[in-house]
N, C-alpha and C positions, 0 to 999 in steps of 0.2 A: 504494500500500500504506500502511496505517495503522501507527503505532508498535507496536501489539500483534502485528501480522502480521510486522513486522521482528523482533520479539522471538522469535516462534515459529521463524523461519528461523535466527536465531543460536543458539537452544537446540539445534538439530540438529547444529551444527558447533562448539560451544563448545570441544571438546577440541583443535581444530586448532592453537590458539595456544599450547598447552603441550606440543606434541609436539617431539621433538628436531630435526626438520627445519625448524621455523619460525625465521626469522632474528630472534633476540632483540635484535639491534642496530637493528631497524627503528624509526626515529624518534628514536633516542637522541641522535645528533649534533645534530639539529634542536632537541630540547628543551634540550640544554646551551647552545645559542646563545641560546635564549629566556630561560633562567634567568639568563644573564650580564647581562641588562638590569635585573635587580632589585637593589634595595638591601635591602629587607626580605624575609626568607624565613621567614614564620610559617605561614600557612595555605594549603594547596593543594587543588585539586579536580580529579579526573580524570573527565571526562564521557564516558560510553561506555567505562568502564574495562576491560571485557572480562575475560578469564580469566588472561592471562599474568602480570600484575603487574609487567612490566618497567619501565613508566613510573612506577608507584607506588614501586618499589624505587629508582629514580633520585631521585624527590622526597624519599623518606625519607633517602636518602644525603646530600641537600643540607640536611637539618635541618628540613624542613617537617612540620607536623602535617597529615596527608593524609586526605582522604575520597574515596570513589569513588561514582559513580552509574551505573546501567545499567538498561535496560529488560528485559534477558534474565535470567530467574531462574537458568538453568543457568550462564551466565557468572559471575554473582555467587556461586553455590555454589562454583565452582572458585576464584574470587578469594579468598573467605573462607578456604579451606583453605590458601592460600599466605600470606595476611596476616591472621591471626585477630584482630590488635589494631587493625586499621584499621576505621574506620566506613564502612559501605557502605549506600547507599540504593537500594532497588528502586523505580524510578520512571521515568515518561515525562518527559523534560526539557521537553516542551511545556507541561505543567501543573504541574510541580514548582516549589515555592516555595523559593528559596535560604534556608537557615537562617542564613547569615551572608555577609559579603563575604570575598573571597579575594585573597591577594597573587599567586597563580599559578593559572591555570586551563588545563587541556589538554583539547582536544576533537579528538583525533587519529583521523582516519578514522571519525568517529561522526556528527556533526550533518549530514553530507551525505545521511544516510538520512531526514531529516525531510521531511514533506509540503512541497511547494514553498511553499504559503501560510503555513507556519510558520517558514520560514527567517528572514525579517526580524524578526518578534517575538521569536524565541528568541535570535538573535544580539544584539539590543538588550538583552534580559534578562541575557544572560551578561556583556556589557560593563558594564552598570549594577552588576553585583555584583563588579566588580574594585575593590580598594582604590585610592586615589590612588597612581599610580606602579605599580599592579599590571599584570601581563602575562598575555595570552591567546595561546596557540598553537593553531591549528586548521587543518584541511585542507579543501580544496574541489576541485571540478573546474575546470581552468583555461580556462574558456570566457568569451566576451565577453558573452553574453546569458543571461538566465534559461533554464533547461532542466530536463527531468526524463527519466528512463528507468527501465526495469525489465530486469534480465538475470539469468541463472542461472550466471554465471561461477564462483561459489563453490560451486555445487551447488543449494541452495535458491534460490528467486527472491528477489532483493533490489531495492529501490527506491532511486534516487538523485535528488537535485535540487540545483540551484545557483542563486544569484542572478546570477551573472556577475561578473567581476572589477570592472568600473566601478561597478556597484551596491553591491558589497561595500565598496569603498573609500569611496564616498559615505556609506554607513551608518556606517562606522567613524568618519569625521570628524564626522558629525552627532551621534554619541554621546559626543563629547568625548574621543576617543582618537586615537592616531597609529599608522599602519602603520610599524613599524620594519624589517620584512623581508618580502619576497614572493619566492618562488622556485619554479620548476618543477624540483623536486628529482628527478624520475624521467623527464625529457624523453627521448624524444618522447611518453611517456604524459602525459595531461593531469592530472597530480597536482600540485597547488599547495599550499604551506603559507604561512600568514600568521603573523607575530609582531606583536602589537598591544599598545600600552601606553596605559593610562589616564593622562590628564594629571594632574599634581599640583595640588591645590587651593591 
């Protein structure tokens, strides 16, 4: 599936993340752990920001000037209602040009939807747009090898792809960054999150 097809799938279910039964604490502890590695808390970016605003709220509460980017127009419509003063970008992260560098970037449950051939160039691009000492938190499937799949677990069809943990760690190191934390936070589900910090110049 291509990014515009993923966007269409998320357009159909964008309200799910703002309903009362969605766990608003999802990812919060992990983000707090990532933010603790930072000395500078100026600019933050939420990639695949979605509609709930819970991560944006956490970033704002930590004093960041926050922006969000998402490929789903319906997700962004709902996000803007919750945070009308935040800058949002309607864009495909594969082709989007970062307007600046960021001290903190979150890609929580988002970039694993990219086409497999885009995983490496997009992750490199994200890492390159961290400030020195900046931190990225992102999720992936906890597999050893590159893989892709399509399922309909959320209703509409969704596509997922991963580089595999060894390839991801190699890319992080080659990009001048350090993996500070890697955790299977929902084991036995293959849900992994990485905390990565760009080396200081």
